[in-house]
C-alpha positions in Angstrom: 15.6 5.6 26.6 12.4 3.5 27.4 12.2 1.9 30.9 10.8 -1.6 30.1 9.1 -1.3 33.7 7.3 1.7 33.4 5.6 0.8 29.8 4.8 -2.6 31.5 3.2 -0.3 34.3 1.4 1.5 32.1 0.0 -1.6 30.1 -1.2 -2.4 33.5 -2.7 0.8 34.3 -4.4 0.4 30.7 -6.2 -2.8 30.8 -7.2 -2.3 34.2 -8.6 1.0 34.1 -12.3 0.8 34.9 -13.1 3.6 33.0 -13.2 3.4 29.1 -10.2 4.5 27.2 -10.5 5.4 23.3 -7.7 6.6 21.1 -8.4 7.6 18.0 -6.5 9.7 15.0 -7.1 12.8 13.2 -9.8 11.1 10.9 -11.4 9.6 13.6 -10.5 6.3 13.4 -9.6 4.0 16.3 -6.1 3.3 16.8 -6.5 1.8 20.3 -9.5 0.7 23.3 -8.5 -0.4 26.5 -10.7 -3.6 28.0 -13.3 -1.3 30.0 -14.3 0.7 26.7 -14.9 -2.9 25.1 -17.1 -3.7 27.5 -18.7 -0.6 27.7 -19.6 -0.7 23.7 -19.6 -4.9 23.8 -16.9 -4.9 21.0 -14.3 -6.9 20.7 -10.8 -4.3 20.6 -9.5 -6.3 17.2 -12.5 -5.7 15.6 -12.8 -2.0 16.2 -9.2 -0.7 15.8 -9.0 0.6 12.5 -12.5 1.4 12.2 -14.8 4.7 12.4 -15.1 5.7 15.7 -18.5 6.9 14.4 -19.9 3.3 14.1 -19.9 3.0 17.8 -19.9 6.6 19.0 -23.1 8.7 18.2 -21.3 11.8 17.4 -18.1 12.8 16.6 -18.5 16.2 17.4 -16.9 16.4 20.9 -13.6 14.9 19.1 -13.5 17.4 16.6 -14.1 20.2 18.8 -10.6 19.0 21.0 -8.8 19.1 17.7 -9.8 22.1 16.4 -9.5 24.1 19.0 -6.7 22.3 21.1 -9.4 22.2 24.4 -10.5 19.8 26.9 -14.5 19.0 26.3 -16.1 17.5 29.4 -19.4 16.3 28.6 -21.9 14.1 30.2 -23.5 11.6 27.3 -25.5 9.2 27.0 -25.7 6.4 24.6 -29.0 4.5 24.7 -28.4 2.2 22.0 -25.7 0.6 24.9 -27.6 1.8 27.9 -24.4 4.1 28.8 -24.7 6.9 30.5 -21.1 8.4 30.9 -18.9 11.3 31.9 -16.3 11.8 29.1 -13.3 14.0 28.8 -11.8 14.5 25.1 -8.6 15.8 24.4 -6.1 15.6 21.8 -2.6 15.2 22.2 -1.3 17.0 19.1 2.4 15.8 19.1 1.2 12.3 18.5 -1.6 13.1 16.1 -4.5 11.5 18.2 -7.7 12.5 20.4 -8.3 10.8 23.5 -11.1 9.9 25.4 -12.0 9.1 29.0 -15.6 7.8 30.0 -16.1 7.4 33.4 -19.8 5.1 33.6 -22.3 6.1 35.5 -24.9 4.3 34.4 -25.7 2.3 37.5 -26.3 5.5 39.2 -29.1 6.7 36.5 -30.6 3.6 36.5 -31.0 3.9 40.2 -31.9 8.1 40.0 -34.9 6.6 37.3 -35.4 3.8 39.8 -36.3 6.1 42.4 -38.1 8.6 40.3 -40.5 5.8 39.1 -41.0 4.9 42.5 -42.2 8.4 43.8 -44.4 8.6 41.1 -46.0 5.4 42.1 -46.4 6.7 45.5 -48.0 9.6 44.2 -50.6 7.7 42.5 -50.9 5.3 45.2 -51.3 8.3 48.1 -54.2 10.0 45.0 -55.7 6.8 44.6 -56.2 6.5 48.4 -57.4 9.5 49.1 -60.0 9.3 45.8 -61.5 6.0 47.6 -61.3 7.9 51.2 -63.4 10.8 49.6 -65.7 8.3 48.1 -66.4 7.0 51.1 -66.8 10.0 53.0 -69.6 11.0 50.1 -71.5 7.7 50.9 -71.6 8.4 54.7 -72.4 11.5 54.5 -75.4 10.7 52.0 -76.5 7.8 54.3 -76.2 10.4 57.4 -78.4 12.7 55.1 -80.9 10.2 54.3 -81.3 8.9 58.2 -81.3 12.2 59.3 -84.1 13.4 56.9 -85.8 10.2 58.1 -85.8 11.0 61.5 -87.0 14.4 60.2 -90.1 13.3 59.1 -90.7 10.6 62.1 -89.8 13.5 64.3 -92.6 15.8 62.2 -95.4 12.6 62.2 -95.0 12.7 66.2 -95.1 16.1 66.7 -98.3 16.4 64.4 -99.8 13.5 66.3 -99.1 15.0 69.5 -100.9 18.6 68.6 -103.7 16.9 67.5 -104.0 15.4 71.1 -103.7 18.8 72.7 -106.2 20.2 70.5 
């Protein structure tokens, strides 16, 4: 005996869960998707139901492994064509004959991490450029000091020679 309020609650949870949820049958055809999954993969739920999950997901290996070995597969996956980086949990529900997958979207965090790495690389490059420029300036200053020191030495030698001639 099923409680209608309980079904309504589960439906709300399914619809409003921010994680992508997808359920496939043993042949990897999509049975159910929630709105978050559709948003992540830019698909319409009605269009994807009944289609092979492989048309969206790059690999069904995790699903196959969960189904064949009745284990929970936890994996971090990237779906570059959708700009997605997710942590996913795949598990079979044998008595229903389905495999479920929960996807937690970490794309924003990955994007921030990559942006920070780029900023670090750019900062290191800029520091190297500044140091290189300072080294060139130091070399130029050293060169000028060397020239003026040499000129001063030449002038002093001439003065010494003139004074020595006068003394003799």
